[in-house]
C-alpha positions in Angstrom: 125.1 76.8 -51.6 126.7 74.3 -49.3 127.5 70.8 -50.5 125.0 69.0 -48.2 122.2 71.1 -49.5 122.4 69.7 -53.0 120.3 66.7 -53.9 122.2 63.4 -53.3 120.7 61.5 -56.2 121.8 64.2 -58.7 125.3 64.2 -57.1 125.6 60.5 -57.3 124.9 60.6 -61.0 127.7 63.2 -61.4 130.2 60.9 -59.7 129.1 57.6 -61.3 131.4 55.9 -63.9 131.8 57.6 -67.2 131.4 56.1 -70.7 134.4 53.9 -71.7 134.9 55.9 -74.9 136.9 59.1 -75.0 137.2 59.1 -71.2 139.1 62.4 -70.8 136.4 64.2 -72.7 133.7 62.4 -70.8 135.1 63.4 -67.5 135.5 67.0 -68.6 131.9 67.1 -69.9 130.4 65.4 -66.8 132.1 67.7 -64.2 131.8 70.8 -66.4 128.1 70.2 -66.9 127.6 69.7 -63.2 129.4 73.0 -62.4 127.4 74.9 -65.0 124.2 73.6 -63.5 125.1 74.3 -59.9 125.1 70.7 -58.9 128.6 71.2 -57.7 128.8 74.4 -55.6 131.1 77.3 -56.2 134.2 76.8 -54.0 133.4 73.2 -53.3 136.4 70.9 -53.0 136.3 67.9 -55.3 137.2 64.5 -53.9 140.9 63.6 -53.9 142.4 62.4 -57.2 142.5 58.7 -56.3 139.0 58.8 -54.8 137.5 60.7 -57.7 139.2 58.5 -60.3 137.8 55.5 -58.6 134.2 56.9 -58.5 134.4 57.8 -62.2 136.0 54.5 -63.2 139.0 56.1 -64.8 142.8 56.1 -64.2 144.5 58.9 -62.2 146.3 59.8 -65.4 143.0 60.3 -67.2 141.6 62.3 -64.3 144.6 64.6 -64.2 144.3 65.3 -67.9 140.6 66.1 -67.4 141.3 68.4 -64.4 143.9 70.2 -66.5 141.3 70.8 -69.2 138.8 72.0 -66.6 141.4 74.4 -65.2 142.0 75.8 -68.7 138.2 76.4 -69.0 138.2 78.2 -65.7 135.8 75.7 -64.1 138.3 74.3 -61.6 141.2 75.8 -59.6 143.9 73.9 -57.9 145.6 74.8 -54.6 148.8 73.3 -53.3 150.0 72.5 -49.8 147.9 71.9 -46.7 144.2 72.2 -47.4 144.9 72.1 -51.1 143.2 70.2 -53.8 140.9 70.9 -56.7 138.0 73.3 -56.2 134.9 74.3 -58.2 135.0 77.7 -59.8 131.5 78.9 -61.0 131.7 80.5 -64.4 130.9 84.2 -64.9 127.3 85.1 -65.8 127.0 84.7 -69.6 126.5 87.9 -71.5 123.3 88.3 -73.6 125.3 88.7 -76.8 127.2 85.5 -76.1 124.0 83.6 -75.5 122.4 85.0 -78.6 125.4 83.9 -80.6 125.1 80.5 -79.2 121.4 80.4 -80.0 122.2 81.4 -83.6 124.2 78.2 -83.9 121.0 76.3 -83.7 118.4 76.1 -86.4 114.7 76.1 -85.5 114.5 72.5 -86.5 117.4 71.5 -84.2 115.8 73.5 -81.3 112.5 71.7 -81.8 114.3 68.3 -82.0 116.1 69.2 -78.8 112.8 70.1 -77.2 111.3 66.8 -78.2 114.2 65.0 -76.6 113.9 67.1 -73.4 110.2 66.6 -73.2 110.6 62.9 -73.5 113.2 62.8 -70.7 111.3 65.1 -68.3 108.0 63.4 -69.0 109.4 60.0 -68.3 111.2 61.2 -65.2 108.1 62.8 -63.8 106.0 59.7 -64.3 108.6 57.5 -62.6 109.1 60.0 -59.8 105.3 60.0 -59.1 105.4 56.2 -58.9 108.6 55.8 -56.9 109.2 58.7 -54.5 108.1 59.4 -51.0 107.2 63.0 -50.0 110.5 63.5 -48.1 112.4 62.7 -51.3 111.0 65.8 -53.0 112.7 68.3 -50.6 115.5 69.1 -53.1 112.9 69.8 -55.8 110.8 72.0 -53.5 113.9 74.0 -52.5 114.9 74.5 -56.1 111.4 75.5 -57.1 111.3 78.1 -54.2 114.7 79.5 -55.3 113.6 79.8 -58.9 110.4 81.6 -57.8 112.5 84.3 -56.1 115.6 84.4 -58.3 116.3 88.0 -59.5 118.9 87.3 -62.1 118.3 85.6 -65.4 121.5 83.5 -65.1 120.4 82.1 -61.8 116.9 81.4 -63.2 118.3 79.4 -66.1 120.6 77.4 -63.8 117.8 76.7 -61.3 115.4 75.7 -64.1 117.9 73.2 -65.4 118.7 71.9 -61.9 115.0 71.3 -61.3 114.8 68.9 -64.2 118.0 67.2 -63.2 116.6 66.7 -59.7 113.3 65.5 -61.1 115.3 62.7 -62.9 117.1 61.9 -59.7 113.7 61.6 -57.9 112.8 59.0 -60.5 115.7 57.0 -59.1 117.2 56.6 -62.5 121.0 57.3 -62.8 120.8 57.1 -66.6 117.9 59.6 -66.9 119.8 61.9 -64.5 123.0 61.8 -66.5 121.0 62.5 -69.7 119.4 65.5 -68.1 122.7 66.9 -67.0 124.1 66.6 -70.5 121.0 68.1 -72.1 120.9 71.0 -69.7 124.5 71.9 -70.6 123.2 72.5 -74.2 120.0 74.4 -73.4 120.3 75.6 -69.8 122.3 78.8 -70.4 120.2 79.8 -73.4 117.1 79.7 -71.2 118.3 82.9 -69.6 117.1 84.7 -72.7 113.4 83.7 -72.0 113.6 83.6 -68.2 114.6 87.3 -68.0 110.9 88.0 -68.4 109.5 88.2 -64.9 106.0 87.1 -66.0 107.3 84.0 -67.6 109.5 83.2 -64.6 106.3 83.3 -62.5 104.5 81.0 -65.0 107.4 78.5 -64.9 107.3 78.6 -61.1 103.6 77.9 -61.1 104.1 75.0 -63.5 106.8 73.5 -61.3 104.5 73.8 -58.2 101.7 72.0 -60.0 104.1 69.3 -61.2 105.4 68.8 -57.7 101.9 68.4 -56.4 101.1 65.7 -59.1 104.3 63.8 -58.3 103.6 63.9 -54.5 100.0 62.7 -55.1 101.3 59.8 -57.3 99.4 61.1 -60.3 102.0 59.9 -62.7 100.2 60.6 -66.0 99.3 64.2 -64.9 102.9 64.7 -63.7 104.3 63.5 -67.0 102.0 65.7 -69.1 102.8 68.8 -66.9 106.5 68.2 -67.3 106.2 67.8 -71.1 104.1 71.0 -71.4 106.6 73.0 -69.3 109.5 71.9 -71.5 107.6 72.4 -74.8 106.6 75.9 -73.8 110.1 76.9 -73.0 111.4 75.4 -76.2 108.7 77.3 -78.2 109.9 80.5 -76.6 113.5 79.8 -77.5 112.4 79.2 -81.1 110.6 82.5 -81.1 113.7 84.3 -79.9 115.8 82.5 -82.5 113.4 83.7 -85.2 114.0 87.3 -84.2 117.8 87.1 -84.5 
């Protein structure tokens, strides 16, 4: 996906100043999460060091340490010479056994708590988006919803599902909600592959997203919020069901 095709609001949240505490770790988390979610495209060149450090509100020394950590994680590659710089490197598709191992690290209580937090974020974002957006502002969400409806691979479905909720927060015109969604999706997004491998459930999610978009476009903020919460709670319940079988 080309850089200009990705929602501007979500991208602005990625490159907004990081928390003043533990800044190297904050930069690594922010950029790493954005890459995992596909908010930064595979092969995309990051801004130059001085520009990116300024956008994130950190020193160039801090930024270089963060880029080194991202390179070690395989999320960024660096090229020297003319046309060089730091480039996004999309991670390989997570294997099912790795995802199940990650899911095993969560108790059912922790998953339900995560679902409550996610539902609160997405419900609030949907209500605000219905109140604040114009129809043209929903193009990124419509595009992501279409891509999810036709995505063949579970990994792509999980990434698109997460991106939809990040873009919903961006449509709410809330940088803080958007950053919270990016961070949350880094925890739950990959694991959703385990439930989105089911074609019937993928279609169900696609339908829910279409209904949600219609409610947002119509300005039906309470309906939009309720639909977003139901979508999230159903996905969480399915993750809990998978966890109970492991």
